[in-house]
PyMOL Python script that loads the backbone (N, CA, C, O; Angstrom):
from pymol import cmd

cmd.read_pdbstr("""\
ATOM      1  N   MET A   1     -17.168  -4.258  -3.765  1.00  0.00           N
ATOM      2  CA  MET A   1     -18.394  -3.547  -3.463  1.00  0.00           C
ATOM      3  C   MET A   1     -18.700  -2.655  -4.666  1.00  0.00           C
ATOM      4  O   MET A   1     -17.811  -1.982  -5.188  1.00  0.00           O
ATOM      5  N   HIS A   2     -19.878  -2.654  -5.073  1.00  0.00           N
ATOM      6  CA  HIS A   2     -20.261  -1.906  -6.267  1.00  0.00           C
ATOM      7  C   HIS A   2     -20.711  -0.495  -5.886  1.00  0.00           C
ATOM      8  O   HIS A   2     -21.361  -0.292  -4.861  1.00  0.00           O
ATOM      9  N   GLU A   3     -20.356   0.467  -6.724  1.00  0.00           N
ATOM     10  CA  GLU A   3     -20.687   1.862  -6.405  1.00  0.00           C
ATOM     11  C   GLU A   3     -22.180   2.123  -6.286  1.00  0.00           C
ATOM     12  O   GLU A   3     -22.586   3.085  -5.634  1.00  0.00           O
ATOM     13  N   VAL A   4     -23.004   1.284  -6.905  1.00  0.00           N
ATOM     14  CA  VAL A   4     -24.454   1.456  -6.783  1.00  0.00           C
ATOM     15  C   VAL A   4     -24.895   1.203  -5.346  1.00  0.00           C
ATOM     16  O   VAL A   4     -25.744   1.924  -4.821  1.00  0.00           O
ATOM     17  N   ALA A   5     -24.325   0.182  -4.705  1.00  0.00           N
ATOM     18  CA  ALA A   5     -24.681  -0.123  -3.323  1.00  0.00           C
ATOM     19  C   ALA A   5     -24.276   1.015  -2.400  1.00  0.00           C
ATOM     20  O   ALA A   5     -25.045   1.415  -1.526  1.00  0.00           O
ATOM     21  N   VAL A   6     -23.087   1.528  -2.589  1.00  0.00           N
ATOM     22  CA  VAL A   6     -22.611   2.637  -1.755  1.00  0.00           C
ATOM     23  C   VAL A   6     -23.454   3.876  -2.015  1.00  0.00           C
ATOM     24  O   VAL A   6     -23.899   4.534  -1.075  1.00  0.00           O
ATOM     25  N   GLY A   7     -23.677   4.197  -3.285  1.00  0.00           N
ATOM     26  CA  GLY A   7     -24.489   5.364  -3.623  1.00  0.00           C
ATOM     27  C   GLY A   7     -25.902   5.236  -3.096  1.00  0.00           C
ATOM     28  O   GLY A   7     -26.469   6.200  -2.582  1.00  0.00           O
ATOM     29  N   GLY A   8     -26.476   4.041  -3.223  1.00  0.00           N
ATOM     30  CA  GLY A   8     -27.832   3.819  -2.727  1.00  0.00           C
ATOM     31  C   GLY A   8     -27.937   4.024  -1.232  1.00  0.00           C
ATOM     32  O   GLY A   8     -28.913   4.594  -0.746  1.00  0.00           O
ATOM     33  N   ALA A   9     -26.933   3.560  -0.496  1.00  0.00           N
ATOM     34  CA  ALA A   9     -26.944   3.722   0.964  1.00  0.00           C
ATOM     35  C   ALA A   9     -26.897   5.195   1.345  1.00  0.00           C
ATOM     36  O   ALA A   9     -27.599   5.619   2.264  1.00  0.00           O
ATOM     37  N   TYR A  10     -26.083   5.973   0.655  1.00  0.00           N
ATOM     38  CA  TYR A  10     -25.962   7.386   1.015  1.00  0.00           C
ATOM     39  C   TYR A  10     -27.153   8.209   0.546  1.00  0.00           C
ATOM     40  O   TYR A  10     -27.612   9.100   1.261  1.00  0.00           O
ATOM     41  N   PHE A  11     -27.659   7.917  -0.652  1.00  0.00           N
ATOM     42  CA  PHE A  11     -28.801   8.680  -1.137  1.00  0.00           C
ATOM     43  C   PHE A  11     -30.077   8.360  -0.366  1.00  0.00           C
ATOM     44  O   PHE A  11     -30.959   9.209  -0.237  1.00  0.00           O
ATOM     45  N   SER A  12     -30.175   7.127   0.149  1.00  0.00           N
ATOM     46  CA  SER A  12     -31.379   6.751   0.898  1.00  0.00           C
ATOM     47  C   SER A  12     -31.385   7.356   2.292  1.00  0.00           C
ATOM     48  O   SER A  12     -32.437   7.478   2.919  1.00  0.00           O
ATOM     49  N   GLY A  13     -30.198   7.736   2.779  1.00  0.00           N
ATOM     50  CA  GLY A  13     -30.114   8.296   4.122  1.00  0.00           C
ATOM     51  C   GLY A  13     -30.225   7.244   5.219  1.00  0.00           C
ATOM     52  O   GLY A  13     -30.464   7.589   6.376  1.00  0.00           O
ATOM     53  N   HIS A  14     -30.058   5.967   4.879  1.00  0.00           N
ATOM     54  CA  HIS A  14     -30.158   4.883   5.853  1.00  0.00           C
ATOM     55  C   HIS A  14     -28.876   4.825   6.679  1.00  0.00           C
ATOM     56  O   HIS A  14     -27.868   4.277   6.234  1.00  0.00           O
ATOM     57  N   LEU A  15     -28.921   5.396   7.890  1.00  0.00           N
ATOM     58  CA  LEU A  15     -27.726   5.556   8.721  1.00  0.00           C
ATOM     59  C   LEU A  15     -27.052   4.248   9.115  1.00  0.00           C
ATOM     60  O   LEU A  15     -25.822   4.195   9.097  1.00  0.00           O
ATOM     61  N   PRO A  16     -27.781   3.182   9.472  1.00  0.00           N
ATOM     62  CA  PRO A  16     -27.084   1.936   9.815  1.00  0.00           C
ATOM     63  C   PRO A  16     -26.238   1.395   8.657  1.00  0.00           C
ATOM     64  O   PRO A  16     -25.125   0.916   8.873  1.00  0.00           O
ATOM     65  N   THR A  17     -26.759   1.469   7.442  1.00  0.00           N
ATOM     66  CA  THR A  17     -25.998   1.003   6.278  1.00  0.00           C
ATOM     67  C   THR A  17     -24.804   1.902   6.025  1.00  0.00           C
ATOM     68  O   THR A  17     -23.722   1.414   5.699  1.00  0.00           O
ATOM     69  N   GLN A  18     -24.983   3.208   6.171  1.00  0.00           N
ATOM     70  CA  GLN A  18     -23.861   4.133   6.003  1.00  0.00           C
ATOM     71  C   GLN A  18     -22.752   3.820   7.002  1.00  0.00           C
ATOM     72  O   GLN A  18     -21.575   3.833   6.643  1.00  0.00           O
ATOM     73  N   ARG A  19     -23.117   3.537   8.252  1.00  0.00           N
ATOM     74  CA  ARG A  19     -22.116   3.189   9.274  1.00  0.00           C
ATOM     75  C   ARG A  19     -21.414   1.882   8.917  1.00  0.00           C
ATOM     76  O   ARG A  19     -20.203   1.755   9.096  1.00  0.00           O
ATOM     77  N   ASP A  20     -22.173   0.910   8.411  1.00  0.00           N
ATOM     78  CA  ASP A  20     -21.570  -0.367   8.010  1.00  0.00           C
ATOM     79  C   ASP A  20     -20.544  -0.161   6.906  1.00  0.00           C
ATOM     80  O   ASP A  20     -19.445  -0.712   6.967  1.00  0.00           O
ATOM     81  N   PHE A  21     -20.898   0.634   5.894  1.00  0.00           N
ATOM     82  CA  PHE A  21     -19.959   0.892   4.800  1.00  0.00           C
ATOM     83  C   PHE A  21     -18.724   1.639   5.294  1.00  0.00           C
ATOM     84  O   PHE A  21     -17.620   1.385   4.812  1.00  0.00           O
ATOM     85  N   LYS A  22     -18.889   2.550   6.243  1.00  0.00           N
ATOM     86  CA  LYS A  22     -17.744   3.258   6.806  1.00  0.00           C
ATOM     87  C   LYS A  22     -16.820   2.276   7.521  1.00  0.00           C
ATOM     88  O   LYS A  22     -15.600   2.338   7.369  1.00  0.00           O
ATOM     89  N   THR A  23     -17.408   1.372   8.299  1.00  0.00           N
ATOM     90  CA  THR A  23     -16.613   0.366   9.002  1.00  0.00           C
ATOM     91  C   THR A  23     -15.847  -0.515   8.016  1.00  0.00           C
ATOM     92  O   THR A  23     -14.663  -0.788   8.209  1.00  0.00           O
ATOM     93  N   ILE A  24     -16.526  -0.954   6.968  1.00  0.00           N
ATOM     94  CA  ILE A  24     -15.896  -1.786   5.942  1.00  0.00           C
ATOM     95  C   ILE A  24     -14.761  -1.013   5.270  1.00  0.00           C
ATOM     96  O   ILE A  24     -13.665  -1.547   5.098  1.00  0.00           O
ATOM     97  N   GLY A  25     -15.014   0.230   4.894  1.00  0.00           N
ATOM     98  CA  GLY A  25     -13.991   1.054   4.247  1.00  0.00           C
ATOM     99  C   GLY A  25     -12.791   1.286   5.139  1.00  0.00           C
ATOM    100  O   GLY A  25     -11.650   1.199   4.685  1.00  0.00           O
ATOM    101  N   ASP A  26     -13.040   1.582   6.413  1.00  0.00           N
ATOM    102  CA  ASP A  26     -11.936   1.786   7.361  1.00  0.00           C
ATOM    103  C   ASP A  26     -11.086   0.523   7.490  1.00  0.00           C
ATOM    104  O   ASP A  26      -9.857   0.595   7.507  1.00  0.00           O
ATOM    105  N   GLU A  27     -11.737  -0.618   7.580  1.00  0.00           N
ATOM    106  CA  GLU A  27     -10.999  -1.885   7.714  1.00  0.00           C
ATOM    107  C   GLU A  27     -10.204  -2.207   6.454  1.00  0.00           C
ATOM    108  O   GLU A  27      -9.069  -2.675   6.540  1.00  0.00           O
ATOM    109  N   LEU A  28     -10.790  -1.960   5.289  1.00  0.00           N
ATOM    110  CA  LEU A  28     -10.062  -2.184   4.039  1.00  0.00           C
ATOM    111  C   LEU A  28      -8.823  -1.294   3.952  1.00  0.00           C
ATOM    112  O   LEU A  28      -7.753  -1.754   3.553  1.00  0.00           O
ATOM    113  N   MET A  29      -8.967  -0.025   4.325  1.00  0.00           N
ATOM    114  CA  MET A  29      -7.819   0.890   4.283  1.00  0.00           C
ATOM    115  C   MET A  29      -6.752   0.469   5.298  1.00  0.00           C
ATOM    116  O   MET A  29      -5.559   0.572   5.011  1.00  0.00           O
ATOM    117  N   ARG A  30      -7.161  -0.002   6.476  1.00  0.00           N
ATOM    118  CA  ARG A  30      -6.202  -0.462   7.478  1.00  0.00           C
ATOM    119  C   ARG A  30      -5.403  -1.649   6.949  1.00  0.00           C
ATOM    120  O   ARG A  30      -4.181  -1.700   7.092  1.00  0.00           O
ATOM    121  N   ARG A  31      -6.100  -2.599   6.341  1.00  0.00           N
ATOM    122  CA  ARG A  31      -5.426  -3.782   5.798  1.00  0.00           C
ATOM    123  C   ARG A  31      -4.520  -3.429   4.627  1.00  0.00           C
ATOM    124  O   ARG A  31      -3.437  -3.998   4.489  1.00  0.00           O
ATOM    125  N   LEU A  32      -4.948  -2.505   3.789  1.00  0.00           N
ATOM    126  CA  LEU A  32      -4.127  -2.068   2.668  1.00  0.00           C
ATOM    127  C   LEU A  32      -2.843  -1.406   3.172  1.00  0.00           C
ATOM    128  O   LEU A  32      -1.753  -1.705   2.683  1.00  0.00           O
ATOM    129  N   ALA A  33      -2.975  -0.507   4.152  1.00  0.00           N
ATOM    130  CA  ALA A  33      -1.811   0.181   4.715  1.00  0.00           C
ATOM    131  C   ALA A  33      -0.859  -0.802   5.395  1.00  0.00           C
ATOM    132  O   ALA A  33       0.352  -0.582   5.411  1.00  0.00           O
ATOM    133  N   ALA A  34      -1.398  -1.878   5.953  1.00  0.00           N
ATOM    134  CA  ALA A  34      -0.578  -2.876   6.645  1.00  0.00           C
ATOM    135  C   ALA A  34       0.034  -3.895   5.675  1.00  0.00           C
ATOM    136  O   ALA A  34       0.754  -4.802   6.094  1.00  0.00           O
ATOM    137  N   GLY A  35      -0.254  -3.742   4.385  1.00  0.00           N
ATOM    138  CA  GLY A  35       0.283  -4.672   3.402  1.00  0.00           C
ATOM    139  C   GLY A  35      -0.412  -6.020   3.398  1.00  0.00           C
ATOM    140  O   GLY A  35       0.155  -7.006   2.927  1.00  0.00           O
ATOM    141  N   GLN A  36      -1.622  -6.079   3.913  1.00  0.00           N
ATOM    142  CA  GLN A  36      -2.363  -7.336   3.986  1.00  0.00           C
ATOM    143  C   GLN A  36      -3.255  -7.571   2.776  1.00  0.00           C
ATOM    144  O   GLN A  36      -3.865  -8.634   2.659  1.00  0.00           O
ATOM    145  N   LEU A  37      -3.341  -6.609   1.885  1.00  0.00           N
ATOM    146  CA  LEU A  37      -4.149  -6.747   0.670  1.00  0.00           C
ATOM    147  C   LEU A  37      -3.275  -6.477  -0.548  1.00  0.00           C
ATOM    148  O   LEU A  37      -2.365  -5.649  -0.507  1.00  0.00           O
ATOM    149  N   ASP A  38      -3.560  -7.174  -1.606  1.00  0.00           N
ATOM    150  CA  ASP A  38      -2.870  -6.934  -2.870  1.00  0.00           C
ATOM    151  C   ASP A  38      -3.883  -6.343  -3.848  1.00  0.00           C
ATOM    152  O   ASP A  38      -4.757  -7.061  -4.332  1.00  0.00           O
ATOM    153  N   PRO A  39      -3.780  -5.043  -4.147  1.00  0.00           N
ATOM    154  CA  PRO A  39      -4.756  -4.428  -5.051  1.00  0.00           C
ATOM    155  C   PRO A  39      -4.562  -4.835  -6.515  1.00  0.00           C
ATOM    156  O   PRO A  39      -5.303  -4.375  -7.385  1.00  0.00           O
ATOM    157  N   MET A  40      -3.577  -5.689  -6.795  1.00  0.00           N
ATOM    158  CA  MET A  40      -3.310  -6.217  -8.141  1.00  0.00           C
ATOM    159  C   MET A  40      -3.040  -5.108  -9.161  1.00  0.00           C
ATOM    160  O   MET A  40      -3.544  -5.147 -10.284  1.00  0.00           O
ATOM    161  N   VAL A  41      -2.239  -4.122  -8.756  1.00  0.00           N
ATOM    162  CA  VAL A  41      -1.850  -3.063  -9.685  1.00  0.00           C
ATOM    163  C   VAL A  41      -0.752  -3.618 -10.576  1.00  0.00           C
ATOM    164  O   VAL A  41       0.326  -3.981 -10.105  1.00  0.00           O
ATOM    165  N   GLU A  42      -1.036  -3.679 -11.853  1.00  0.00           N
ATOM    166  CA  GLU A  42      -0.066  -4.201 -12.811  1.00  0.00           C
ATOM    167  C   GLU A  42       0.862  -3.106 -13.322  1.00  0.00           C
ATOM    168  O   GLU A  42       2.023  -3.354 -13.648  1.00  0.00           O
ATOM    169  N   GLU A  43       0.321  -1.880 -13.385  1.00  0.00           N
ATOM    170  CA  GLU A  43       1.091  -0.822 -14.036  1.00  0.00           C
ATOM    171  C   GLU A  43       0.596   0.540 -13.552  1.00  0.00           C
ATOM    172  O   GLU A  43      -0.598   0.738 -13.330  1.00  0.00           O
ATOM    173  N   VAL A  44       1.539   1.479 -13.392  1.00  0.00           N
ATOM    174  CA  VAL A  44       1.204   2.867 -13.092  1.00  0.00           C
ATOM    175  C   VAL A  44       1.628   3.677 -14.308  1.00  0.00           C
ATOM    176  O   VAL A  44       2.776   3.614 -14.748  1.00  0.00           O
ATOM    177  N   ILE A  45       0.675   4.441 -14.845  1.00  0.00           N
ATOM    178  CA  ILE A  45       0.935   5.179 -16.085  1.00  0.00           C
ATOM    179  C   ILE A  45       0.738   6.669 -15.864  1.00  0.00           C
ATOM    180  O   ILE A  45       0.128   7.098 -14.885  1.00  0.00           O
ATOM    181  N   ASP A  46       1.272   7.449 -16.801  1.00  0.00           N
ATOM    182  CA  ASP A  46       1.016   8.887 -16.806  1.00  0.00           C
ATOM    183  C   ASP A  46      -0.357   9.153 -17.411  1.00  0.00           C
ATOM    184  O   ASP A  46      -0.911   8.316 -18.125  1.00  0.00           O
ATOM    185  N   PHE A  47      -0.888  10.317 -17.117  1.00  0.00           N
ATOM    186  CA  PHE A  47      -2.219  10.712 -17.584  1.00  0.00           C
ATOM    187  C   PHE A  47      -2.350  10.585 -19.106  1.00  0.00           C
ATOM    188  O   PHE A  47      -3.386  10.148 -19.605  1.00  0.00           O
ATOM    189  N   ALA A  48      -1.316  10.961 -19.831  1.00  0.00           N
ATOM    190  CA  ALA A  48      -1.368  10.943 -21.295  1.00  0.00           C
ATOM    191  C   ALA A  48      -1.486   9.525 -21.867  1.00  0.00           C
ATOM    192  O   ALA A  48      -1.910   9.361 -23.011  1.00  0.00           O
ATOM    193  N   ALA A  49      -1.123   8.510 -21.100  1.00  0.00           N
ATOM    194  CA  ALA A  49      -1.148   7.130 -21.582  1.00  0.00           C
ATOM    195  C   ALA A  49      -2.500   6.445 -21.368  1.00  0.00           C
ATOM    196  O   ALA A  49      -2.647   5.268 -21.695  1.00  0.00           O
ATOM    197  N   ILE A  50      -3.477   7.154 -20.831  1.00  0.00           N
ATOM    198  CA  ILE A  50      -4.783   6.548 -20.543  1.00  0.00           C
ATOM    199  C   ILE A  50      -5.456   5.971 -21.796  1.00  0.00           C
ATOM    200  O   ILE A  50      -5.944   4.843 -21.730  1.00  0.00           O
ATOM    201  N   PRO A  51      -5.510   6.675 -22.926  1.00  0.00           N
ATOM    202  CA  PRO A  51      -6.183   6.086 -24.097  1.00  0.00           C
ATOM    203  C   PRO A  51      -5.581   4.740 -24.516  1.00  0.00           C
ATOM    204  O   PRO A  51      -6.319   3.805 -24.823  1.00  0.00           O
ATOM    205  N   ASP A  52      -4.267   4.637 -24.529  1.00  0.00           N
ATOM    206  CA  ASP A  52      -3.625   3.372 -24.878  1.00  0.00           C
ATOM    207  C   ASP A  52      -3.965   2.290 -23.852  1.00  0.00           C
ATOM    208  O   ASP A  52      -4.254   1.150 -24.217  1.00  0.00           O
ATOM    209  N   ALA A  53      -3.929   2.648 -22.586  1.00  0.00           N
ATOM    210  CA  ALA A  53      -4.230   1.679 -21.527  1.00  0.00           C
ATOM    211  C   ALA A  53      -5.670   1.180 -21.629  1.00  0.00           C
ATOM    212  O   ALA A  53      -5.930  -0.006 -21.425  1.00  0.00           O
ATOM    213  N   LEU A  54      -6.597   2.068 -21.942  1.00  0.00           N
ATOM    214  CA  LEU A  54      -7.995   1.648 -22.101  1.00  0.00           C
ATOM    215  C   LEU A  54      -8.137   0.660 -23.259  1.00  0.00           C
ATOM    216  O   LEU A  54      -8.910  -0.294 -23.177  1.00  0.00           O
ATOM    217  N   GLY A  55      -7.391   0.893 -24.332  1.00  0.00           N
ATOM    218  CA  GLY A  55      -7.414  -0.041 -25.457  1.00  0.00           C
ATOM    219  C   GLY A  55      -6.890  -1.410 -25.056  1.00  0.00           C
ATOM    220  O   GLY A  55      -7.464  -2.429 -25.439  1.00  0.00           O
ATOM    221  N   ARG A  56      -5.797  -1.446 -24.281  1.00  0.00           N
ATOM    222  CA  ARG A  56      -5.249  -2.724 -23.824  1.00  0.00           C
ATOM    223  C   ARG A  56      -6.215  -3.429 -22.884  1.00  0.00           C
ATOM    224  O   ARG A  56      -6.344  -4.652 -22.932  1.00  0.00           O
ATOM    225  N   LEU A  57      -6.897  -2.669 -22.027  1.00  0.00           N
ATOM    226  CA  LEU A  57      -7.912  -3.269 -21.159  1.00  0.00           C
ATOM    227  C   LEU A  57      -9.048  -3.857 -21.989  1.00  0.00           C
ATOM    228  O   LEU A  57      -9.505  -4.971 -21.731  1.00  0.00           O
ATOM    229  N   ARG A  58      -9.497  -3.106 -22.981  1.00  0.00           N
ATOM    230  CA  ARG A  58     -10.600  -3.562 -23.839  1.00  0.00           C
ATOM    231  C   ARG A  58     -10.230  -4.854 -24.573  1.00  0.00           C
ATOM    232  O   ARG A  58     -11.069  -5.736 -24.756  1.00  0.00           O
ATOM    233  N   ARG A  59      -8.955  -4.955 -24.994  1.00  0.00           N
ATOM    234  CA  ARG A  59      -8.495  -6.149 -25.711  1.00  0.00           C
ATOM    235  C   ARG A  59      -8.082  -7.274 -24.753  1.00  0.00           C
ATOM    236  O   ARG A  59      -7.606  -8.324 -25.186  1.00  0.00           O
ATOM    237  N   ARG A  60      -8.269  -7.044 -23.459  1.00  0.00           N
ATOM    238  CA  ARG A  60      -7.937  -8.027 -22.416  1.00  0.00           C
ATOM    239  C   ARG A  60      -6.465  -8.407 -22.434  1.00  0.00           C
ATOM    240  O   ARG A  60      -6.113  -9.571 -22.244  1.00  0.00           O
ATOM    241  N   GLU A  61      -5.610  -7.421 -22.664  1.00  0.00           N
ATOM    242  CA  GLU A  61      -4.171  -7.641 -22.660  1.00  0.00           C
ATOM    243  C   GLU A  61      -3.559  -7.387 -21.283  1.00  0.00           C
ATOM    244  O   GLU A  61      -2.349  -7.521 -21.104  1.00  0.00           O
ATOM    245  N   VAL A  62      -4.382  -7.026 -20.328  1.00  0.00           N
ATOM    246  CA  VAL A  62      -3.929  -6.684 -18.984  1.00  0.00           C
ATOM    247  C   VAL A  62      -4.670  -7.562 -17.990  1.00  0.00           C
ATOM    248  O   VAL A  62      -5.893  -7.685 -18.056  1.00  0.00           O
ATOM    249  N   SER A  63      -3.929  -8.176 -17.064  1.00  0.00           N
ATOM    250  CA  SER A  63      -4.600  -9.038 -16.089  1.00  0.00           C
ATOM    251  C   SER A  63      -4.858  -8.329 -14.764  1.00  0.00           C
ATOM    252  O   SER A  63      -5.772  -8.710 -14.033  1.00  0.00           O
ATOM    253  N   GLY A  64      -4.069  -7.307 -14.442  1.00  0.00           N
ATOM    254  CA  GLY A  64      -4.261  -6.562 -13.202  1.00  0.00           C
ATOM    255  C   GLY A  64      -4.900  -5.212 -13.480  1.00  0.00           C
ATOM    256  O   GLY A  64      -5.554  -5.009 -14.503  1.00  0.00           O
ATOM    257  N   LYS A  65      -4.696  -4.305 -12.552  1.00  0.00           N
ATOM    258  CA  LYS A  65      -5.256  -2.956 -12.693  1.00  0.00           C
ATOM    259  C   LYS A  65      -4.198  -2.000 -13.218  1.00  0.00           C
ATOM    260  O   LYS A  65      -3.006  -2.166 -12.960  1.00  0.00           O
ATOM    261  N   ILE A  66      -4.645  -1.015 -13.944  1.00  0.00           N
ATOM    262  CA  ILE A  66      -3.773   0.069 -14.396  1.00  0.00           C
ATOM    263  C   ILE A  66      -4.197   1.315 -13.636  1.00  0.00           C
ATOM    264  O   ILE A  66      -5.371   1.686 -13.634  1.00  0.00           O
ATOM    265  N   VAL A  67      -3.237   1.953 -12.994  1.00  0.00           N
ATOM    266  CA  VAL A  67      -3.491   3.156 -12.211  1.00  0.00           C
ATOM    267  C   VAL A  67      -2.876   4.338 -12.948  1.00  0.00           C
ATOM    268  O   VAL A  67      -1.705   4.302 -13.324  1.00  0.00           O
ATOM    269  N   ALA A  68      -3.675   5.392 -13.154  1.00  0.00           N
ATOM    270  CA  ALA A  68      -3.183   6.590 -13.834  1.00  0.00           C
ATOM    271  C   ALA A  68      -2.753   7.618 -12.794  1.00  0.00           C
ATOM    272  O   ALA A  68      -3.507   7.956 -11.881  1.00  0.00           O
ATOM    273  N   ARG A  69      -1.537   8.102 -12.952  1.00  0.00           N
ATOM    274  CA  ARG A  69      -1.016   9.167 -12.095  1.00  0.00           C
ATOM    275  C   ARG A  69      -1.494  10.489 -12.665  1.00  0.00           C
ATOM    276  O   ARG A  69      -1.165  10.842 -13.797  1.00  0.00           O
ATOM    277  N   MET A  70      -2.269  11.214 -11.880  1.00  0.00           N
ATOM    278  CA  MET A  70      -2.834  12.486 -12.330  1.00  0.00           C
ATOM    279  C   MET A  70      -1.799  13.597 -12.181  1.00  0.00           C
ATOM    280  O   MET A  70      -1.041  13.619 -11.211  1.00  0.00           O
ATOM    281  N   PRO A  71      -1.769  14.516 -13.140  1.00  0.00           N
ATOM    282  CA  PRO A  71      -0.806  15.628 -13.036  1.00  0.00           C
ATOM    283  C   PRO A  71      -1.146  16.542 -11.855  1.00  0.00           C
ATOM    284  O   PRO A  71      -2.313  16.762 -11.531  1.00  0.00           O
ATOM    285  N   VAL A  72      -0.116  17.055 -11.239  1.00  0.00           N
ATOM    286  CA  VAL A  72      -0.293  17.970 -10.110  1.00  0.00           C
ATOM    287  C   VAL A  72      -0.662  19.334 -10.669  1.00  0.00           C
ATOM    288  O   VAL A  72      -0.018  19.829 -11.594  1.00  0.00           O
ATOM    289  N   ALA A  73      -1.698  19.940 -10.108  1.00  0.00           N
ATOM    290  CA  ALA A  73      -2.176  21.242 -10.597  1.00  0.00           C
ATOM    291  C   ALA A  73      -1.248  22.361 -10.168  1.00  0.00           C
ATOM    292  O   ALA A  73      -1.493  23.524 -10.489  1.00  0.00           O
TER     293      ALA A  73
END
""", "prot")
cmd.dss("prot")
cmd.show_as("cartoon", "prot")
cmd.util.cbc("prot")
cmd.orient("prot")
């Protein structure tokens, strides 16, 4: 789902679409928690490694997703 569709639904104030997106989001989270979805995370990195990871993504050296662990405040 693209963020433009979600943003458009919320900015337009169209309640039926907002409810549909909530239902979809709830179901996706339920399936993820149940281990029924594979988010294709290839690597978890520290915040400082983001520039290098972006370069590898740009060069298409990564097939899955890279998740950055944010520092605790």
